[in-house]
C-alpha positions as CSV (number, residue, x, y, z in Angstrom):
1,M,0.0,0.0,0.0
2,N,1.3,3.5,-0.9
3,V,0.8,6.1,1.8
4,A,1.4,9.8,1.5
5,I,1.6,12.5,4.2
6,T,1.4,16.0,2.9
7,L,3.4,18.8,4.5
8,N,1.5,22.1,4.5
9,D,-0.8,22.7,7.5
10,V,0.0,19.1,8.7
11,V,3.6,19.7,9.8
12,R,4.5,23.1,8.3
13,A,2.2,26.0,9.4
14,F,1.9,27.3,5.9
15,S,-1.4,29.1,6.0
16,H,-0.5,30.8,9.4
17,N,2.9,31.8,8.1
18,F,1.6,33.2,4.8
19,A,-0.3,36.2,6.3
20,G,2.8,37.4,8.1
21,A,5.2,36.8,5.2
22,Y,2.8,38.5,2.7
23,Q,2.5,41.5,4.9
24,K,6.2,41.8,5.6
25,N,7.1,41.7,1.9
26,I,4.2,43.5,0.4
27,S,6.0,46.8,0.0
28,L,8.3,45.0,-2.5
29,H,5.4,43.6,-4.5
30,E,4.2,46.2,-7.0
31,N,0.9,48.0,-6.7
32,L,-0.5,45.9,-3.8
33,E,-1.6,47.2,-0.4
34,F,-2.4,44.9,2.6
35,A,-4.4,45.6,5.7
36,S,-5.1,43.3,8.6
37,Y,-6.7,43.4,12.0
38,E,-7.3,41.1,14.8
39,H,-10.4,40.5,16.9
40,V,-11.5,38.0,19.5
41,E,-13.9,35.1,18.8
42,G,-14.6,33.5,22.1
43,D,-11.1,32.9,23.6
44,V,-9.3,32.9,20.2
45,W,-7.5,35.7,18.5
46,V,-8.5,35.7,14.8
47,E,-6.5,37.6,12.1
48,E,-8.4,38.8,9.1
49,A,-6.8,40.1,5.9
50,H,-8.4,42.5,3.4
51,I,-7.3,43.8,0.0
52,S,-7.4,47.6,-0.1
53,S,-6.2,48.0,-3.7
54,G,-4.9,46.2,-6.7
55,S,-6.7,43.6,-8.9
56,N,-7.9,40.4,-7.3
57,H,-7.5,37.5,-9.7
58,I,-8.8,34.1,-8.3
59,V,-6.3,31.4,-9.1
60,C,-7.6,28.0,-10.0
61,E,-7.8,25.6,-7.1
62,K,-5.3,23.1,-8.6
63,I,-2.6,25.8,-8.3
64,D,-4.0,27.5,-5.2
65,P,-5.4,24.6,-3.1
66,F,-5.7,26.8,0.1
67,R,-7.5,29.5,-1.8
68,L,-5.1,32.2,-0.9
69,S,-6.1,34.3,-3.9
70,K,-9.6,34.8,-2.4
71,T,-8.1,36.7,0.5
72,Y,-4.8,38.2,-1.0
73,S,-4.4,40.2,-4.1
74,F,-2.8,38.8,-7.2
75,N,-3.0,40.3,-10.7
76,S,-2.9,36.9,-12.5
77,E,-1.9,33.2,-12.0
78,E,1.6,34.1,-13.2
79,D,1.8,36.8,-10.5
80,Y,0.7,34.3,-7.8
81,C,3.4,31.8,-8.9
82,D,6.1,34.4,-9.2
83,L,5.5,35.7,-5.7
84,L,5.3,32.3,-4.1
85,Y,7.7,30.2,-6.1
86,S,10.3,32.7,-7.3
87,Q,10.5,36.0,-5.4
88,F,9.8,35.1,-1.8
89,S,9.9,31.3,-1.7
90,F,12.2,31.2,1.3
91,E,9.9,33.5,3.3
92,F,6.8,31.5,2.5
93,F,8.2,28.0,2.7
94,G,11.6,27.9,4.3
95,V,11.1,29.7,7.6
96,C,7.7,28.5,8.6
97,E,6.8,27.5,12.1
98,L,5.6,24.0,12.9
99,T,1.9,23.5,13.2
100,Y,2.5,22.6,16.8
101,P,5.8,22.1,18.8
102,K,6.2,18.4,18.3
103,A,4.7,18.1,14.8
104,M,8.0,17.0,13.2
105,S,8.7,14.5,15.9
106,D,5.2,13.1,15.5
107,L,5.7,13.0,11.7
108,N,9.0,11.0,12.1
109,L,7.3,8.5,14.5
110,L,4.3,8.0,12.3
111,Y,6.4,7.8,9.1
112,Q,8.7,5.1,10.6
113,E,5.7,3.2,11.9
114,I,3.9,3.2,8.5
115,A,7.1,2.3,6.7
116,K,7.4,-1.0,8.6
117,Q,4.6,-2.4,6.5
118,H,3.9,0.1,3.6
119,K,5.7,2.5,1.3
120,C,5.4,5.9,2.9
121,T,6.1,9.2,1.1
122,L,6.3,12.8,2.3
123,L,4.4,14.7,-0.4
124,S,4.4,18.4,-1.1
125,Q,3.4,20.8,-3.9
126,E,6.6,22.7,-4.8
127,I,7.8,24.7,-7.8
128,N,11.1,26.3,-8.6
129,N,12.6,28.1,-5.6
130,S,10.2,26.6,-3.1
131,K,12.0,23.3,-3.5
132,P,15.3,24.3,-1.8
133,A,13.3,26.4,0.6
134,T,11.3,23.3,1.6
135,L,14.4,21.2,1.9
136,H,15.8,23.8,4.3
137,F,12.6,23.6,6.4
138,L,12.8,19.8,6.5
139,S,16.5,19.8,7.3
140,Y,16.3,22.6,10.0
141,N,13.4,20.7,11.7
142,K,15.2,17.3,11.5
143,C,12.8,15.5,9.2
144,L,13.8,11.8,9.0
145,A,11.7,10.7,6.0
146,N,13.4,8.6,3.4
147,N,11.0,9.3,0.6
148,I,10.2,12.9,-0.3
149,K,8.3,13.7,-3.4
150,F,7.6,17.2,-4.9
151,L,4.7,17.7,-7.3
152,E,3.8,20.9,-9.3
153,N,0.2,20.2,-8.3
154,F,-1.9,17.5,-6.7
155,S,-4.3,16.8,-9.6
156,K,-3.1,13.2,-10.0
157,A,-2.1,12.5,-6.4
158,W,-4.8,9.8,-6.0
159,Q,-3.4,7.9,-9.0
160,S,-0.2,7.3,-7.1
161,F,-1.4,6.7,-3.5
162,D,-3.9,4.6,-1.7
163,V,-4.0,6.6,1.5
164,I,-3.2,10.3,1.9
165,I,-2.9,12.1,5.2
166,T,-3.5,15.7,4.5
167,A,-5.0,19.1,5.4
168,N,-5.2,20.1,1.7
169,P,-8.8,20.9,0.7
170,Y,-8.1,20.2,-3.0
171,I,-6.8,16.7,-2.3
172,L,-9.7,15.9,-0.1
173,K,-12.2,17.1,-2.7
174,K,-10.5,15.1,-5.5
175,K,-10.8,11.9,-3.4
176,N,-14.5,12.4,-2.9
177,L,-15.1,12.9,-6.6
178,N,-13.9,9.6,-8.1
179,N,-11.6,7.7,-5.7
180,R,-14.0,5.9,-3.4
181,K,-11.7,2.9,-3.0
182,K,-8.9,5.1,-1.6
183,I,-8.6,6.4,2.0
184,S,-8.5,10.0,3.0
185,I,-7.2,11.0,6.5
186,K,-7.9,14.7,7.2
187,I,-5.9,16.9,9.6
188,E,-8.6,19.4,10.6
189,T,-8.1,23.1,9.8
190,E,-10.3,26.1,9.1
191,Q,-9.5,25.7,5.4
192,N,-10.9,22.2,5.1
193,K,-13.8,22.5,7.5
194,G,-16.9,20.8,6.1
195,I,-15.0,18.7,3.5
196,P,-15.8,15.0,4.2
197,A,-13.0,12.5,4.8
198,D,-12.8,8.8,5.7
199,Y,-11.1,9.7,9.0
200,S,-10.5,13.1,10.7
201,F,-8.0,14.0,13.3
202,A,-6.7,17.2,15.0
203,S,-3.0,16.3,14.6
204,L,-0.5,13.7,13.5
205,K,-0.2,12.7,17.2
206,E,-3.8,11.6,17.0
207,V,-3.2,9.7,13.8
208,Y,-0.2,8.0,15.3
209,N,-2.1,6.9,18.4
210,F,-5.0,5.6,16.2
211,Y,-2.5,3.7,13.9
212,Q,-0.9,1.9,16.8
């Protein structure tokens, strides 16, 4: 059985990091302005971002699975890819925080446990400069995975894997369309709320405990 574990929002806090990296580098990105504010919902601080100027091109979900272009301004799909995968790849992908302090440790434990009986692959959508940035992130956080695979997009991910552990909304939706014999394991986030999966967990720690 081929098992994949995706990186963003499972181990790497990509969505959380994106807001800060975008705001920090926005002055270098032509004709865009960014405004954000925080408010409290219950006991949780929530950051909201709004576009104050510039065109807002919605990038297709295959390229933008976390729907960043619905919140942040991009002039075109090329503009989106240039910002993420050429100009500021290290800021967006290389220096992210972990989703929680022991996320990489839990990934290593789960990976090693799965690899005892199945082929396990750490899977990530990476293009151009995001590849070395992601390798830096994995090295810095001491990732021990033997198999690491980079794809330009996840449109054919279910053709290669029987089980995918992911927070990626696009992957989860693709499984529900025409891959009923496969198994989706969702790491719950705000971005994938409401998308069905075969199993849902809050973290890789919960997946590891369930797998054992």
